[in-house]
C-alpha positions in Angstrom: -5.2 29.0 -22.3 -7.8 26.8 -24.2 -5.9 25.0 -27.2 -8.7 25.5 -29.7 -10.4 28.7 -30.7 -13.8 28.9 -29.7 -14.6 31.4 -32.7 -14.8 29.2 -35.9 -15.3 31.1 -38.7 -15.0 34.6 -40.7 -18.4 35.2 -40.0 -17.9 34.8 -36.3 -15.2 36.7 -36.0 -16.6 40.0 -37.7 -19.8 39.6 -35.2 -17.3 39.4 -32.3 -15.6 42.3 -33.4 -18.8 44.1 -33.6 -19.1 43.0 -29.8 -16.1 44.7 -28.7 -17.1 48.0 -30.0 -20.4 47.4 -28.5 -18.3 46.9 -25.2 -15.7 49.8 -25.7 -18.6 52.4 -26.6 -20.6 50.6 -23.6 -18.3 52.3 -21.0 -18.3 55.8 -22.8 -22.0 56.8 -21.2 -20.9 56.0 -17.8 -17.8 57.6 -17.8 -19.4 60.9 -19.7 -22.4 60.9 -17.4 -20.3 60.6 -13.9 -17.7 63.2 -15.8 -20.2 65.9 -16.0 -22.4 65.1 -12.7 -19.1 66.5 -10.8 -20.4 70.2 -9.8 -18.2 73.1 -10.2 -15.4 73.8 -8.2 -14.5 70.4 -6.9 -13.2 66.9 -7.8 -10.8 68.4 -10.6 -9.0 65.2 -10.0 -11.5 62.7 -10.9 -12.8 65.1 -13.5 -9.2 64.8 -15.1 -9.2 61.0 -14.7 -12.7 60.6 -16.2 -11.8 62.7 -19.2 -8.2 61.1 -20.1 -10.3 57.4 -19.8 -13.3 58.5 -21.7 -10.9 59.9 -24.8 -8.7 56.2 -24.4 -12.3 54.3 -24.5 -13.4 56.5 -27.9 -9.4 55.3 -29.1 -10.4 51.6 -28.1 -13.8 51.8 -30.0 -11.7 53.2 -33.2 -8.7 50.0 -32.8 -11.4 47.7 -32.5 -13.2 49.2 -36.0 -9.6 48.9 -37.6 -9.5 45.4 -36.4 -13.0 45.0 -37.7 -12.6 46.9 -41.0 -8.6 45.0 -41.7 -10.9 41.5 -41.9 -13.5 42.8 -44.1 -16.2 44.0 -41.9 -18.2 47.0 -41.7 -18.2 48.8 -38.4 -21.9 49.9 -37.8 -22.6 52.0 -34.7 -25.9 52.8 -35.9 -27.5 49.6 -35.5 -30.6 49.6 -33.0 -28.4 47.1 -30.7 -25.6 48.7 -30.8 -26.3 51.1 -28.0 -26.5 49.3 -24.5 -29.7 49.5 -22.6 -28.6 50.6 -19.4 -28.1 49.0 -16.5 -26.1 46.5 -19.0 -24.2 43.9 -17.9 -20.6 42.8 -18.3 -18.9 39.7 -17.9 -17.1 39.4 -14.7 -16.6 35.5 -13.6 -19.2 33.5 -12.3 -21.9 36.8 -12.0 -22.1 39.3 -14.6 -22.0 42.9 -12.9 -24.3 45.7 -14.2 -23.0 49.0 -15.3 -25.5 51.4 -15.0 -25.7 55.4 -15.6 -25.1 57.1 -12.7 -23.9 60.1 -10.7 -19.5 60.5 -10.1 -19.4 58.8 -6.2 -18.3 55.7 -4.1 -21.0 53.5 -6.2 -20.1 54.7 -9.5 -16.0 53.8 -8.8 -16.7 50.7 -7.6 -18.4 49.5 -11.1 -15.8 51.4 -13.2 -13.0 49.4 -10.8 -14.7 46.3 -12.1 -14.9 47.5 -15.9 -11.1 47.7 -15.7 -10.4 44.9 -13.3 -7.5 42.8 -14.4 -8.8 39.5 -15.7 -8.1 36.3 -13.5 -10.2 33.7 -13.1 -9.7 31.3 -10.1 -7.4 28.6 -10.5 -9.7 25.7 -10.7 -11.0 27.1 -13.7 -8.2 28.0 -15.4 -8.0 25.0 -18.1 -11.8 25.1 -18.5 -14.3 26.2 -21.0 -13.6 30.1 -21.1 -17.6 30.2 -21.4 -20.2 30.0 -19.1 -23.9 30.0 -19.8 -26.0 32.2 -18.5 -29.7 33.1 -19.2 -30.8 36.3 -20.9 -33.7 38.8 -20.4 -34.7 40.1 -23.9 -34.9 43.8 -22.2 -31.5 43.6 -20.9 -28.0 44.2 -23.0 -25.4 41.6 -21.7 -22.1 42.5 -23.5 -19.3 39.9 -23.9 -21.5 37.2 -25.4 -20.3 34.2 -28.2 -21.6 35.2 -31.8 -23.4 32.1 -32.3 -24.9 32.1 -28.9 -26.1 34.8 -27.2 -26.4 32.8 -23.9 -22.6 31.7 -24.0 -20.9 34.7 -22.1 -16.8 34.9 -21.8 -16.0 34.5 -18.1 -14.2 38.3 -18.4 -13.5 40.9 -20.4 -9.8 39.8 -20.9 -10.8 36.0 -21.6 -13.2 37.6 -24.5 -10.4 39.7 -25.7 -8.0 36.5 -25.5 -10.9 34.0 -27.8 -10.7 37.1 -30.4 -7.0 36.9 -30.9 -7.0 33.2 -30.7 -9.8 33.2 -33.4 -7.7 35.6 -35.6 -4.5 33.7 -35.1 -6.2 30.3 -35.7 -8.5 31.7 -38.8 -5.2 33.0 -40.2 -3.1 30.3 -39.9 -6.0 28.2 -41.9 -6.5 30.8 -44.5 -2.4 30.9 -45.0 -2.2 27.1 -45.2 -4.1 27.5 -48.6 -2.3 30.5 -49.6 -5.1 33.3 -48.7 -5.6 35.8 -46.1 -8.5 36.8 -43.8 -7.0 40.2 -43.9 -8.7 41.6 -47.0 -10.0 44.6 -46.1 -9.8 48.1 -47.7 -6.7 49.5 -46.1 -8.0 53.4 -46.7 -10.5 52.8 -43.7 -7.5 52.3 -41.3 -7.9 55.1 -38.7 -4.4 56.4 -38.0 -2.8 58.8 -35.4 -3.1 61.8 -37.8 -7.0 61.1 -37.7 -6.7 60.8 -33.8 -5.1 62.4 -31.1 -5.1 60.6 -27.7 -1.9 60.9 -24.8 -2.7 57.0 -25.0 -1.0 55.0 -27.2 -0.8 55.1 -31.6 -2.9 54.0 -33.9 -1.7 52.1 -36.6 -3.4 50.5 -39.7 -4.4 46.8 -38.9 -3.0 44.9 -41.8 -2.0 41.7 -40.8 -1.6 39.2 -38.1 0.9 40.8 -36.0 -0.6 44.6 -36.2 -4.2 42.9 -35.1 -2.8 41.4 -32.1 -0.7 44.6 -30.9 -3.8 46.5 -31.5 -5.6 44.2 -29.3 -2.8 43.7 -26.9 -3.1 47.5 -26.6 -6.7 47.8 -25.7 -6.2 45.3 -22.5 -2.9 46.8 -21.3 -4.5 50.2 -21.2 -7.5 49.2 -19.2 -5.9 47.0 -16.5 -2.1 47.3 -17.2 0.6 44.7 -18.4 1.2 41.5 -17.2 0.1 42.9 -13.6 1.8 45.8 -13.1 0.2 49.4 -13.0 1.5 50.6 -16.1 0.6 49.9 -19.6 3.3 48.3 -22.1 5.4 51.4 -22.7 5.8 52.0 -19.2 4.4 55.8 -19.2 0.9 55.3 -18.8 -1.1 54.2 -16.0 -4.0 51.5 -16.9 -7.1 53.0 -16.1 -8.0 50.2 -13.3 -4.9 52.0 -11.3 -6.3 55.6 -12.2 -9.5 54.7 -10.6 -7.8 53.2 -8.0 -6.1 56.6 -7.0 -9.4 58.4 -6.5 -10.5 55.6 -4.0 -7.7 55.3 -2.2 -6.8 59.3 -2.1 -3.3 58.9 -3.7 -0.8 59.1 -6.8 0.8 56.0 -7.9 4.7 56.8 -7.8 6.8 54.7 -10.6 7.6 51.7 -8.7 4.9 51.1 -6.4 2.9 47.9 -6.1 -0.6 47.3 -7.1 -3.0 48.4 -4.4 -0.2 50.9 -2.7 0.4 54.4 -4.1 2.9 56.3 -2.3 2.6 59.5 -4.3 1.0 62.5 -3.1 -2.7 62.6 -1.9 -5.4 63.9 -4.0 -9.0 65.4 -2.4 -12.1 63.5 -3.5 -15.5 65.2 -2.6 -18.0 62.0 -2.5 -20.7 64.5 -2.1 -19.6 66.5 -5.1 -21.9 65.6 -7.9 -25.7 66.2 -8.9 -27.9 63.6 -7.4 -28.9 62.6 -10.9 -31.7 59.5 -10.9 -29.8 56.1 -12.3 -30.9 54.3 -15.6 -33.3 57.3 -15.9 -35.7 56.3 -19.0 -37.3 59.2 -21.1 -40.5 57.4 -20.2 -39.9 58.2 -16.8 -40.1 61.9 -17.6 -43.4 64.0 -17.5 -45.0 64.5 -20.8 -44.8 67.7 -22.4 -42.1 68.9 -19.9 -38.7 70.8 -20.9 -36.6 68.3 -19.1 -38.2 65.5 -21.5 -37.8 67.6 -24.8 -34.3 68.0 -23.7 -33.6 64.5 -23.1 -34.7 63.3 -26.5 -32.8 66.1 -27.9 -30.0 64.8 -26.9 -30.5 61.3 -27.4 -31.1 62.2 -31.0 -27.5 64.4 -30.9 -25.8 61.2 -29.3 -27.4 59.3 -32.5 -26.0 61.7 -34.9 -22.3 61.4 -33.1 -22.9 57.9 -34.0 -23.5 58.2 -37.4 -20.5 60.7 -37.6 -18.4 57.7 -36.2 -19.8 54.9 -38.7 -18.7 57.1 -41.7 -15.3 57.7 -39.8 -14.8 53.7 -39.9 -15.9 53.4 -43.2 -13.7 55.6 -45.7 -13.6 58.7 -44.3 -11.3 58.6 -41.4 -10.7 62.4 -41.5 -14.4 62.6 -39.7 -12.4 61.5 -37.1 -11.1 64.7 -36.1 -14.3 66.2 -35.0 -15.5 63.2 -32.9 -13.8 64.0 -29.6 -14.4 67.7 -29.6 -18.5 66.6 -30.6 -18.0 64.0 -27.6 -16.9 67.2 -25.1 -19.5 69.6 -26.7 -22.4 67.2 -25.2 -21.4 68.7 -22.2 -23.6 71.6 -22.6 -27.1 69.5 -23.4 -25.7 66.9 -20.6 -25.2 69.7 -18.0 -29.3 70.9 -18.5 -30.5 67.3 -17.7 -27.9 66.9 -15.0 -28.5 70.3 -13.5 -32.3 70.1 -13.2 -35.0 68.6 -11.1 -36.7 65.9 -11.8 -40.3 66.4 -11.9 -42.3 63.9 -9.5 -39.0 62.5 -8.1 -38.0 64.7 -4.9 -34.3 65.2 -4.4 -33.4 63.7 -7.9 -32.1 65.4 -11.0 -32.8 64.6 -14.8 -30.0 62.3 -16.5 -29.1 61.5 -20.3 -30.6 58.3 -21.2 -28.7 57.3 -24.1 -31.9 55.5 -25.2 -30.6 55.8 -29.1 -32.2 53.5 -32.0 -34.8 52.5 -30.1 -38.7 53.1 -30.5 -39.2 55.2 -27.5 -43.0 55.3 -28.4 -43.2 51.7 -27.9 -41.2 52.3 -24.9 -44.1 54.5 -23.6 -46.7 52.2 -24.2 -44.8 49.4 -22.3 -44.3 51.5 -19.2 -47.8 52.8 -19.3 -49.0 49.1 -19.5 -46.5 48.3 -16.5 -47.9 51.2 -14.5 -51.2 50.2 -15.0 -50.8 46.8 -13.7 
């Protein structure tokens, strides 16, 4: 890896940790929508995989909040830019890839595999700078950028996290040489396992260099596997990448299997067993005054309230997190109302949650109308 950290100040560290929360959250709407787009009675295996992974992404979001709190930052999921505008762009080597809101199917799984893909850059780029320069468009969410310059992007999600780990080591080393520490956060804000049940991984308080690095490594391993294996560090949880790979290959992994070669029982995937939702739908595309539009706006409000709940939980009321996972699964009924209904003016396509949170939809309407006129 590179010898000097690309994160130079505590403010930059706090900002990139906010970016890590944003990155972890950005996967939740696509996974939840794919989960609830599955038609009744089919794809139980796929639904189970998505359900488990959504809960673990919430765990990763919470771990990132713990690390941010530990270094004196303030998690805020209500910032206007917190929720990605879909399709959003995640770092993936030379070209960012698009992550959008779409129905469960082959295309969605291809994207999900990219999100969780083990991070390796080509040999000839190993020693270089982890940052790639990219032009950005003002209307797009580009995740994984450097806090001091939004046009500098990390080469991959793995390198984004590696830079955070390097930055923490360097800043803490510097502080300790002066008899200080960067871990000045209020310990009562740390969310521990008693507040969040998840099969995957312990939630432990982040209070020093070791616990911070352990926490960040847990996020990386649960996504892509430990050091090239298919399991995380504890050897009991299949990494997200390989759970999605099971669906693509139609077979379960067994202990001892090599990556890419599951040898377990077959599992059935019905690639047509999902409602045909319009990908990356926006409220402005739904006919004004329609019930579907009202329901879409109502869902966005509810989702905004969920993010307020998480913000309170991460700012000194950790017991509120006990409500968060149940709330996330309560979205099911509101989302099904959107996903199972035809979208007026778009034959053969259904509605979908739009996740336009903290953005002024009136301003968007005007912009869309202007585009339509043009």
